[in-house]
PDB file with one MODEL, atoms N, CA, C and O in Angstrom:
MODEL        1
ATOM      1  N   MET A   1      -9.384 -44.686 109.021  1.00  0.00           N
ATOM      2  CA  MET A   1     -10.506 -44.077 108.349  1.00  0.00           C
ATOM      3  C   MET A   1     -10.330 -42.557 108.267  1.00  0.00           C
ATOM      4  O   MET A   1     -10.543 -41.961 107.211  1.00  0.00           O
ATOM      5  N   ALA A   2      -9.948 -41.949 109.357  1.00  0.00           N
ATOM      6  CA  ALA A   2      -9.771 -40.502 109.369  1.00  0.00           C
ATOM      7  C   ALA A   2      -8.613 -40.081 108.468  1.00  0.00           C
ATOM      8  O   ALA A   2      -8.682 -39.053 107.794  1.00  0.00           O
ATOM      9  N   SER A   3      -7.547 -40.886 108.461  1.00  0.00           N
ATOM     10  CA  SER A   3      -6.407 -40.538 107.610  1.00  0.00           C
ATOM     11  C   SER A   3      -6.779 -40.620 106.133  1.00  0.00           C
ATOM     12  O   SER A   3      -6.248 -39.872 105.312  1.00  0.00           O
ATOM     13  N   MET A   4      -7.697 -41.534 105.795  1.00  0.00           N
ATOM     14  CA  MET A   4      -8.157 -41.650 104.417  1.00  0.00           C
ATOM     15  C   MET A   4      -8.950 -40.405 104.009  1.00  0.00           C
ATOM     16  O   MET A   4      -8.803 -39.911 102.891  1.00  0.00           O
ATOM     17  N   VAL A   5      -9.778 -39.907 104.907  1.00  0.00           N
ATOM     18  CA  VAL A   5     -10.568 -38.699 104.639  1.00  0.00           C
ATOM     19  C   VAL A   5      -9.640 -37.499 104.452  1.00  0.00           C
ATOM     20  O   VAL A   5      -9.859 -36.673 103.565  1.00  0.00           O
ATOM     21  N   VAL A   6      -8.609 -37.404 105.283  1.00  0.00           N
ATOM     22  CA  VAL A   6      -7.646 -36.314 105.165  1.00  0.00           C
ATOM     23  C   VAL A   6      -6.902 -36.414 103.836  1.00  0.00           C
ATOM     24  O   VAL A   6      -6.684 -35.400 103.173  1.00  0.00           O
ATOM     25  N   ALA A   7      -6.513 -37.617 103.443  1.00  0.00           N
ATOM     26  CA  ALA A   7      -5.792 -37.802 102.181  1.00  0.00           C
ATOM     27  C   ALA A   7      -6.667 -37.420 100.992  1.00  0.00           C
ATOM     28  O   ALA A   7      -6.194 -36.784 100.050  1.00  0.00           O
ATOM     29  N   VAL A   8      -7.925 -37.800 101.035  1.00  0.00           N
ATOM     30  CA  VAL A   8      -8.849 -37.447  99.952  1.00  0.00           C
ATOM     31  C   VAL A   8      -9.045 -35.939  99.906  1.00  0.00           C
ATOM     32  O   VAL A   8      -9.084 -35.354  98.823  1.00  0.00           O
ATOM     33  N   GLY A   9      -9.166 -35.312 101.051  1.00  0.00           N
ATOM     34  CA  GLY A   9      -9.329 -33.858 101.099  1.00  0.00           C
ATOM     35  C   GLY A   9      -8.122 -33.126 100.547  1.00  0.00           C
ATOM     36  O   GLY A   9      -8.267 -32.159  99.798  1.00  0.00           O
ATOM     37  N   LEU A  10      -6.932 -33.578 100.910  1.00  0.00           N
ATOM     38  CA  LEU A  10      -5.713 -32.950 100.387  1.00  0.00           C
ATOM     39  C   LEU A  10      -5.578 -33.150  98.877  1.00  0.00           C
ATOM     40  O   LEU A  10      -5.135 -32.251  98.162  1.00  0.00           O
ATOM     41  N   THR A  11      -5.963 -34.330  98.400  1.00  0.00           N
ATOM     42  CA  THR A  11      -5.909 -34.600  96.958  1.00  0.00           C
ATOM     43  C   THR A  11      -6.875 -33.692  96.205  1.00  0.00           C
ATOM     44  O   THR A  11      -6.526 -33.139  95.163  1.00  0.00           O
ATOM     45  N   ALA A  12      -8.082 -33.538  96.728  1.00  0.00           N
ATOM     46  CA  ALA A  12      -9.066 -32.661  96.089  1.00  0.00           C
ATOM     47  C   ALA A  12      -8.585 -31.211  96.086  1.00  0.00           C
ATOM     48  O   ALA A  12      -8.782 -30.490  95.107  1.00  0.00           O
ATOM     49  N   THR A  13      -7.967 -30.793  97.164  1.00  0.00           N
ATOM     50  CA  THR A  13      -7.436 -29.430  97.240  1.00  0.00           C
ATOM     51  C   THR A  13      -6.318 -29.223  96.227  1.00  0.00           C
ATOM     52  O   THR A  13      -6.270 -28.197  95.549  1.00  0.00           O
ATOM     53  N   ALA A  14      -5.425 -30.191  96.128  1.00  0.00           N
ATOM     54  CA  ALA A  14      -4.334 -30.085  95.158  1.00  0.00           C
ATOM     55  C   ALA A  14      -4.871 -30.043  93.732  1.00  0.00           C
ATOM     56  O   ALA A  14      -4.371 -29.288  92.898  1.00  0.00           O
ATOM     57  N   ALA A  15      -5.890 -30.854  93.452  1.00  0.00           N
ATOM     58  CA  ALA A  15      -6.485 -30.844  92.107  1.00  0.00           C
ATOM     59  C   ALA A  15      -7.134 -29.489  91.820  1.00  0.00           C
ATOM     60  O   ALA A  15      -7.076 -28.992  90.696  1.00  0.00           O
ATOM     61  N   GLY A  16      -7.747 -28.903  92.833  1.00  0.00           N
ATOM     62  CA  GLY A  16      -8.367 -27.589  92.654  1.00  0.00           C
ATOM     63  C   GLY A  16      -7.344 -26.513  92.332  1.00  0.00           C
ATOM     64  O   GLY A  16      -7.562 -25.692  91.442  1.00  0.00           O
ATOM     65  N   PHE A  17      -6.240 -26.513  93.045  1.00  0.00           N
ATOM     66  CA  PHE A  17      -5.195 -25.524  92.774  1.00  0.00           C
ATOM     67  C   PHE A  17      -4.574 -25.739  91.399  1.00  0.00           C
ATOM     68  O   PHE A  17      -4.293 -24.775  90.687  1.00  0.00           O
ATOM     69  N   ALA A  18      -4.360 -26.988  91.025  1.00  0.00           N
ATOM     70  CA  ALA A  18      -3.783 -27.276  89.712  1.00  0.00           C
ATOM     71  C   ALA A  18      -4.738 -26.836  88.609  1.00  0.00           C
ATOM     72  O   ALA A  18      -4.310 -26.243  87.619  1.00  0.00           O
ATOM     73  N   GLY A  19      -6.012 -27.118  88.768  1.00  0.00           N
ATOM     74  CA  GLY A  19      -7.003 -26.706  87.777  1.00  0.00           C
ATOM     75  C   GLY A  19      -7.101 -25.196  87.658  1.00  0.00           C
ATOM     76  O   GLY A  19      -7.312 -24.658  86.571  1.00  0.00           O
ATOM     77  N   HIS A  20      -6.946 -24.524  88.778  1.00  0.00           N
ATOM     78  CA  HIS A  20      -6.999 -23.058  88.776  1.00  0.00           C
ATOM     79  C   HIS A  20      -5.876 -22.472  87.938  1.00  0.00           C
ATOM     80  O   HIS A  20      -6.061 -21.443  87.288  1.00  0.00           O
ATOM     81  N   ASP A  21      -4.728 -23.107  87.946  1.00  0.00           N
ATOM     82  CA  ASP A  21      -3.587 -22.622  87.164  1.00  0.00           C
ATOM     83  C   ASP A  21      -3.642 -23.067  85.710  1.00  0.00           C
ATOM     84  O   ASP A  21      -3.136 -22.367  84.833  1.00  0.00           O
ATOM     85  N   VAL A  22      -4.249 -24.219  85.439  1.00  0.00           N
ATOM     86  CA  VAL A  22      -4.263 -24.770  84.084  1.00  0.00           C
ATOM     87  C   VAL A  22      -5.295 -24.070  83.198  1.00  0.00           C
ATOM     88  O   VAL A  22      -5.025 -23.838  82.019  1.00  0.00           O
ATOM     89  N   LEU A  23      -6.454 -23.732  83.728  1.00  0.00           N
ATOM     90  CA  LEU A  23      -7.520 -23.171  82.892  1.00  0.00           C
ATOM     91  C   LEU A  23      -7.130 -21.876  82.182  1.00  0.00           C
ATOM     92  O   LEU A  23      -7.427 -21.755  80.993  1.00  0.00           O
ATOM     93  N   PRO A  24      -6.489 -20.908  82.821  1.00  0.00           N
ATOM     94  CA  PRO A  24      -6.075 -19.718  82.080  1.00  0.00           C
ATOM     95  C   PRO A  24      -5.073 -20.038  80.967  1.00  0.00           C
ATOM     96  O   PRO A  24      -5.069 -19.379  79.927  1.00  0.00           O
ATOM     97  N   ALA A  25      -4.239 -21.028  81.180  1.00  0.00           N
ATOM     98  CA  ALA A  25      -3.267 -21.404  80.152  1.00  0.00           C
ATOM     99  C   ALA A  25      -3.968 -21.980  78.928  1.00  0.00           C
ATOM    100  O   ALA A  25      -3.540 -21.735  77.800  1.00  0.00           O
ATOM    101  N   THR A  26      -5.041 -22.745  79.136  1.00  0.00           N
ATOM    102  CA  THR A  26      -5.756 -23.321  78.001  1.00  0.00           C
ATOM    103  C   THR A  26      -6.481 -22.239  77.206  1.00  0.00           C
ATOM    104  O   THR A  26      -6.583 -22.342  75.983  1.00  0.00           O
ATOM    105  N   ASN A  27      -6.979 -21.216  77.870  1.00  0.00           N
ATOM    106  CA  ASN A  27      -7.635 -20.113  77.152  1.00  0.00           C
ATOM    107  C   ASN A  27      -6.633 -19.388  76.268  1.00  0.00           C
ATOM    108  O   ASN A  27      -6.987 -18.918  75.187  1.00  0.00           O
ATOM    109  N   HIS A  28      -5.393 -19.292  76.715  1.00  0.00           N
ATOM    110  CA  HIS A  28      -4.355 -18.625  75.945  1.00  0.00           C
ATOM    111  C   HIS A  28      -3.994 -19.436  74.701  1.00  0.00           C
ATOM    112  O   HIS A  28      -3.610 -18.866  73.680  1.00  0.00           O
ATOM    113  N   MET A  29      -4.115 -20.763  74.783  1.00  0.00           N
ATOM    114  CA  MET A  29      -3.732 -21.635  73.681  1.00  0.00           C
ATOM    115  C   MET A  29      -4.877 -21.909  72.708  1.00  0.00           C
ATOM    116  O   MET A  29      -4.662 -22.565  71.689  1.00  0.00           O
ATOM    117  N   GLU A  30      -6.067 -21.433  72.988  1.00  0.00           N
ATOM    118  CA  GLU A  30      -7.238 -21.762  72.169  1.00  0.00           C
ATOM    119  C   GLU A  30      -7.075 -21.418  70.695  1.00  0.00           C
ATOM    120  O   GLU A  30      -7.407 -22.258  69.859  1.00  0.00           O
ATOM    121  N   PRO A  31      -6.579 -20.227  70.316  1.00  0.00           N
ATOM    122  CA  PRO A  31      -6.414 -19.942  68.883  1.00  0.00           C
ATOM    123  C   PRO A  31      -5.447 -20.906  68.191  1.00  0.00           C
ATOM    124  O   PRO A  31      -5.661 -21.276  67.036  1.00  0.00           O
ATOM    125  N   GLN A  32      -4.399 -21.307  68.882  1.00  0.00           N
ATOM    126  CA  GLN A  32      -3.436 -22.235  68.291  1.00  0.00           C
ATOM    127  C   GLN A  32      -4.062 -23.607  68.085  1.00  0.00           C
ATOM    128  O   GLN A  32      -3.811 -24.257  67.070  1.00  0.00           O
ATOM    129  N   VAL A  33      -4.871 -24.052  69.036  1.00  0.00           N
ATOM    130  CA  VAL A  33      -5.516 -25.357  68.919  1.00  0.00           C
ATOM    131  C   VAL A  33      -6.518 -25.331  67.769  1.00  0.00           C
ATOM    132  O   VAL A  33      -6.606 -26.295  67.008  1.00  0.00           O
ATOM    133  N   LYS A  34      -7.272 -24.246  67.633  1.00  0.00           N
ATOM    134  CA  LYS A  34      -8.222 -24.123  66.524  1.00  0.00           C
ATOM    135  C   LYS A  34      -7.494 -24.179  65.184  1.00  0.00           C
ATOM    136  O   LYS A  34      -7.967 -24.817  64.244  1.00  0.00           O
ATOM    137  N   GLN A  35      -6.364 -23.524  65.097  1.00  0.00           N
ATOM    138  CA  GLN A  35      -5.597 -23.511  63.851  1.00  0.00           C
ATOM    139  C   GLN A  35      -5.115 -24.921  63.503  1.00  0.00           C
ATOM    140  O   GLN A  35      -5.137 -25.315  62.337  1.00  0.00           O
ATOM    141  N   VAL A  36      -4.689 -25.665  64.494  1.00  0.00           N
ATOM    142  CA  VAL A  36      -4.226 -27.043  64.247  1.00  0.00           C
ATOM    143  C   VAL A  36      -5.372 -27.895  63.725  1.00  0.00           C
ATOM    144  O   VAL A  36      -5.196 -28.644  62.764  1.00  0.00           O
ATOM    145  N   PHE A  37      -6.550 -27.791  64.347  1.00  0.00           N
ATOM    146  CA  PHE A  37      -7.677 -28.593  63.902  1.00  0.00           C
ATOM    147  C   PHE A  37      -8.138 -28.195  62.506  1.00  0.00           C
ATOM    148  O   PHE A  37      -8.572 -29.054  61.739  1.00  0.00           O
ATOM    149  N   GLN A  38      -8.055 -26.919  62.161  1.00  0.00           N
ATOM    150  CA  GLN A  38      -8.454 -26.487  60.833  1.00  0.00           C
ATOM    151  C   GLN A  38      -7.467 -26.960  59.771  1.00  0.00           C
ATOM    152  O   GLN A  38      -7.849 -27.141  58.615  1.00  0.00           O
ATOM    153  N   SER A  39      -6.220 -27.161  60.138  1.00  0.00           N
ATOM    154  CA  SER A  39      -5.226 -27.589  59.172  1.00  0.00           C
ATOM    155  C   SER A  39      -5.246 -29.101  58.937  1.00  0.00           C
ATOM    156  O   SER A  39      -4.626 -29.582  57.989  1.00  0.00           O
ATOM    157  N   LEU A  40      -5.946 -29.852  59.782  1.00  0.00           N
ATOM    158  CA  LEU A  40      -6.025 -31.302  59.599  1.00  0.00           C
ATOM    159  C   LEU A  40      -6.880 -31.625  58.376  1.00  0.00           C
ATOM    160  O   LEU A  40      -7.852 -30.923  58.098  1.00  0.00           O
ATOM    161  N   PRO A  41      -6.525 -32.678  57.646  1.00  0.00           N
ATOM    162  CA  PRO A  41      -7.347 -33.045  56.484  1.00  0.00           C
ATOM    163  C   PRO A  41      -8.717 -33.534  56.940  1.00  0.00           C
ATOM    164  O   PRO A  41      -8.837 -34.212  57.960  1.00  0.00           O
ATOM    165  N   LYS A  42      -9.738 -33.186  56.179  1.00  0.00           N
ATOM    166  CA  LYS A  42     -11.093 -33.594  56.534  1.00  0.00           C
ATOM    167  C   LYS A  42     -11.363 -34.986  55.992  1.00  0.00           C
ATOM    168  O   LYS A  42     -10.890 -35.355  54.917  1.00  0.00           O
ATOM    169  N   LEU A  43     -12.128 -35.747  56.751  1.00  0.00           N
ATOM    170  CA  LEU A  43     -12.531 -37.070  56.316  1.00  0.00           C
ATOM    171  C   LEU A  43     -13.695 -36.935  55.336  1.00  0.00           C
ATOM    172  O   LEU A  43     -14.499 -36.010  55.459  1.00  0.00           O
ATOM    173  N   PRO A  44     -13.794 -37.836  54.373  1.00  0.00           N
ATOM    174  CA  PRO A  44     -14.902 -37.741  53.429  1.00  0.00           C
ATOM    175  C   PRO A  44     -16.238 -37.998  54.120  1.00  0.00           C
ATOM    176  O   PRO A  44     -16.328 -38.811  55.040  1.00  0.00           O
ATOM    177  N   SER A  45     -17.257 -37.303  53.669  1.00  0.00           N
ATOM    178  CA  SER A  45     -18.582 -37.503  54.241  1.00  0.00           C
ATOM    179  C   SER A  45     -19.150 -38.826  53.743  1.00  0.00           C
ATOM    180  O   SER A  45     -18.557 -39.478  52.882  1.00  0.00           O
ATOM    181  N   GLU A  46     -20.286 -39.217  54.279  1.00  0.00           N
ATOM    182  CA  GLU A  46     -20.902 -40.489  53.896  1.00  0.00           C
ATOM    183  C   GLU A  46     -21.287 -40.479  52.416  1.00  0.00           C
ATOM    184  O   GLU A  46     -21.134 -41.489  51.730  1.00  0.00           O
ATOM    185  N   LYS A  47     -21.786 -39.340  51.920  1.00  0.00           N
ATOM    186  CA  LYS A  47     -22.160 -39.248  50.502  1.00  0.00           C
ATOM    187  C   LYS A  47     -20.932 -39.359  49.606  1.00  0.00           C
ATOM    188  O   LYS A  47     -20.976 -40.000  48.556  1.00  0.00           O
ATOM    189  N   GLU A  48     -19.839 -38.731  50.025  1.00  0.00           N
ATOM    190  CA  GLU A  48     -18.607 -38.813  49.244  1.00  0.00           C
ATOM    191  C   GLU A  48     -18.067 -40.238  49.232  1.00  0.00           C
ATOM    192  O   GLU A  48     -17.537 -40.696  48.220  1.00  0.00           O
ATOM    193  N   GLU A  49     -18.200 -40.935  50.348  1.00  0.00           N
ATOM    194  CA  GLU A  49     -17.740 -42.318  50.404  1.00  0.00           C
ATOM    195  C   GLU A  49     -18.565 -43.199  49.461  1.00  0.00           C
ATOM    196  O   GLU A  49     -18.022 -44.078  48.793  1.00  0.00           O
ATOM    197  N   MET A  50     -19.888 -42.956  49.411  1.00  0.00           N
ATOM    198  CA  MET A  50     -20.740 -43.737  48.518  1.00  0.00           C
ATOM    199  C   MET A  50     -20.367 -43.473  47.063  1.00  0.00           C
ATOM    200  O   MET A  50     -20.348 -44.395  46.248  1.00  0.00           O
ATOM    201  N   LEU A  51     -20.073 -42.224  46.736  1.00  0.00           N
ATOM    202  CA  LEU A  51     -19.683 -41.886  45.375  1.00  0.00           C
ATOM    203  C   LEU A  51     -18.356 -42.551  45.012  1.00  0.00           C
ATOM    204  O   LEU A  51     -18.193 -43.055  43.901  1.00  0.00           O
ATOM    205  N   ILE A  52     -17.428 -42.549  45.935  1.00  0.00           N
ATOM    206  CA  ILE A  52     -16.127 -43.195  45.696  1.00  0.00           C
ATOM    207  C   ILE A  52     -16.330 -44.688  45.473  1.00  0.00           C
ATOM    208  O   ILE A  52     -15.730 -45.275  44.573  1.00  0.00           O
ATOM    209  N   ASP A  53     -17.191 -45.307  46.306  1.00  0.00           N
ATOM    210  CA  ASP A  53     -17.465 -46.734  46.152  1.00  0.00           C
ATOM    211  C   ASP A  53     -18.074 -47.035  44.794  1.00  0.00           C
ATOM    212  O   ASP A  53     -17.718 -48.030  44.163  1.00  0.00           O
ATOM    213  N   GLU A  54     -19.003 -46.174  44.328  1.00  0.00           N
ATOM    214  CA  GLU A  54     -19.637 -46.387  43.026  1.00  0.00           C
ATOM    215  C   GLU A  54     -18.623 -46.247  41.892  1.00  0.00           C
ATOM    216  O   GLU A  54     -18.681 -46.991  40.913  1.00  0.00           O
ATOM    217  N   LEU A  55     -17.710 -45.314  42.017  1.00  0.00           N
ATOM    218  CA  LEU A  55     -16.725 -45.112  40.958  1.00  0.00           C
ATOM    219  C   LEU A  55     -15.683 -46.209  40.919  1.00  0.00           C
ATOM    220  O   LEU A  55     -15.149 -46.522  39.855  1.00  0.00           O
ATOM    221  N   CYS A  56     -15.390 -46.797  42.065  1.00  0.00           N
ATOM    222  CA  CYS A  56     -14.340 -47.813  42.133  1.00  0.00           C
ATOM    223  C   CYS A  56     -14.839 -49.192  41.707  1.00  0.00           C
ATOM    224  O   CYS A  56     -14.039 -50.031  41.294  1.00  0.00           O
ATOM    225  N   PHE A  57     -16.150 -49.442  41.799  1.00  0.00           N
ATOM    226  CA  PHE A  57     -16.634 -50.791  41.497  1.00  0.00           C
ATOM    227  C   PHE A  57     -17.486 -50.807  40.305  1.00  0.00           C
ATOM    228  O   PHE A  57     -17.978 -51.864  39.911  1.00  0.00           O
TER     229      PHE A  57
ENDMDL
END
């Protein structure tokens, strides 16, 4: 039981240190991620889909 508590504590500590290093890296990549999402094609809205359906049938 005690060894399980120690293992959980060490895992939580390791996750904390990893998160501490990862978060600044994600802030640095934010403009690049925004650019990728803006370059993706947009899906048609519900109104556009209805118009397409009316024109096709």
